[in-house]
N, C-alpha and C positions, 0 to 999 in steps of 0.2 A: 622637181620630179611629180609630184602630184598635181600641180598645174597645168601638165601636159595631158591629163586623162581627161576626158569628154566629161562635160558638167555631169551627165547621168552617172557616170561611174564614181564621181566625186560624191554624190549625194547617196549612192547605195552603200558605198563605204563609210561615209559618216555615219549612216545609219547602223551599220554593222558594228561601229566603235561604240556608238552610243549603247547599244546593246550589251557589248562587253562589260562597258562601265556600269550599267545596272546590274551585272551577274547573270546576263542572257547568253545563250549561244550566239556568238557574234556572225550573225547573218543578217545583211539588209537587201532591199528590193526596191525598184521603182518600175513604173509602168508608164511607157511614154507614148504620145501620139504620133501621126506622121511627121509633125513639125518639131519632133524631139523636145515637145512640152510635156512636164510631167504631171500626170492624171491621178497617180494614187502612189502612195510610200506604205512601205511595210517593214518591221523589223522582228526579229524573235523576241517575244514576249512571254513564253512557257514558265518563266519564274517571277512575271510582274503581277502587279494588283490589277484589277478590272477596270481602273480609271484610266489606264492607258489604253486598253481597246477592250471590247467586250470578250474578246476571245482570250483576254491574258489570263495566265495561271492555269492554263488547259495545254494539253498536248496537242492540240490543234493550231496554237498562236505560231506558227512558223512564219517568217517573214512574207513569203508569197501568198499564203492564205490571207494575212492580215492585208496585203495590199488588194487581193482581188474582192475582199469583202466589203471594201470601200467604193467599188464601181458597181452601181445600180444598171439593171438591163436597159431601163431607159437613159436615152441621151449618150450611150457609151457604143461605139461601133468596135467591139471587143477584136474582130479580125484584122483590124487596121494597126492594133496596138503591139508593142515589143516590150516583152517583161525582161528586166534586168535582175539577176539577182548575182550577189557573191560567192554562192557556193551552188554546186550542181543540185537540181531538185530531186527531192527524195520521192518515193511512190507516190504519197498523199498530193504532194503539191504537183507534180507532172498530172495525175488525174484530175485534181482541181483546175489546172490550165485548160485541160482538154474540155472538161466541161463547161468553162467559162468563154469558150470560143477563143482563147489565145493563140495565135499561129507562129509567132515569130518570139522566140527565147533565146537570149543570151546570158551565159554564166561565166564566173571569173575564173572558178576552180573546180577541178574534178574532185568528186567525192567518192574514194574507193570503198566505202563501207556503205552508205545509204544512196548514194546517186544513182539516178534512175533513167539516165537520158535514154539509156537503149530500151527501155519499155515503150519507147514512142512506136514501137513497130511490134509489141508484144501480142496485140489483140487485132482483130479486124477493125475492131470500134476504133481504136487508138490510132492504128494506121490510116485509117480514113480520114482522120481529123489532120492529117499532115502538117504537123507541128514542126516547125524548122529551128532546130536547137543548134547554137553556135557557141563553142568553148573559146572563150577570149585567152585564156593563158598567160604565159610570161610574167611580168612583175606583180601582176594581179594576182596571179595564182599564188606565187610567192608569199605577197602578203597575207592574202586569206588564210593560208594554212599556217602560216606563222602564228597568226591569230586566233585561230582554231585550236592549235597546238598549247598556247599559253593558257586557253580557257579551259582544256581539258588537263592540265596538269594541276591548274588551280581548283579545279572542281573534284580531282582525284575519283574520278568515276571508275568503279571496278574494271570496266572494260576499256580503260584508257588505252593500254599498250595495244590492245587490238585494233583500235581507231587511228592510233600513230601508224602502225605499221601498214594500215590500209592506204593512207595518205601519202606515207613514204614511197609507195609502189609506182606512186605517178609523180611527185616532187619531194625527194628525200631532202633537199636544200630548205624548202619551206619549213619542214617539221625541223630540222637541225638548227636554224635561225630561232626558230620559236622556242626550243629546248632551250637555247644559250641566252636569249634574252631574258627569259623566265626564270631563270638561274641568277642572273645578273641583279634581278629586281626591278628591269626595267618597265615593264607593264605595270607593275604596282604603283611603281612612282609616278607614271603618266598618267594612270588614273587618279592618284591622289592630287597631282599637280593640277589636273583639268587641261592636260595637254588636248590640243586639236588633232584629228585624224591626219592632217597632212603632216604634222609633225611626228607622229607615231609611222606613217608610211615612210617618210624620209629616214627616220632611225633604222628600221627594219632594212631598207635597202643598203643604206650604208653599211650596215653590218655585214650583209650579205656580200657586198663588194670588197669589203677589206678581208673576208674569210674568218671573221673572229671567232666563227662557229666550228671551223675545221678539226679543233680539238675535241669536239663532242662526238666525233665519227668515231 
């Protein structure tokens, strides 16, 4: 299943899973050139130490910001690049993409809470950037939201129910699978056992296919 994904999505989700295992928001991002070669990588690092990235430990350390911070203006034609991120960009990240001259953005899952793709047309400045945003959806969205759900349940944030409801509005199955596998202890075990992202991805999709999560509805 995972092997059928493009290498760019495989890498983005590998970064998201690494972030999850370190206790960070599970979002991964890659920037690719016209030949599909990765020129920059990023993963959420807001709870990391600065040794991971200079932005680590700050609220700015979103996956997309980390990736963009690794691209200097010299030697990079940003308008020719495509940014792949596992979750719909927030307002800060969308603004950073516009300022960095990124014109092609692909995101795996919609974010009903902070997702800001709609802001691409919100002001004359942003509209003038002509950012093309494409939502991938399908199993990518299911996996990302299952992972995000498990993270929020583990973190036990005061507004977790608001977040889960916002994601359920777009992909209820992803949230239900995430809840089910979290309660079963799957994600904790996968983290402790050092499972690879392809193994976790396969388990999430298998759980969905077996409808083991239906009892949680």
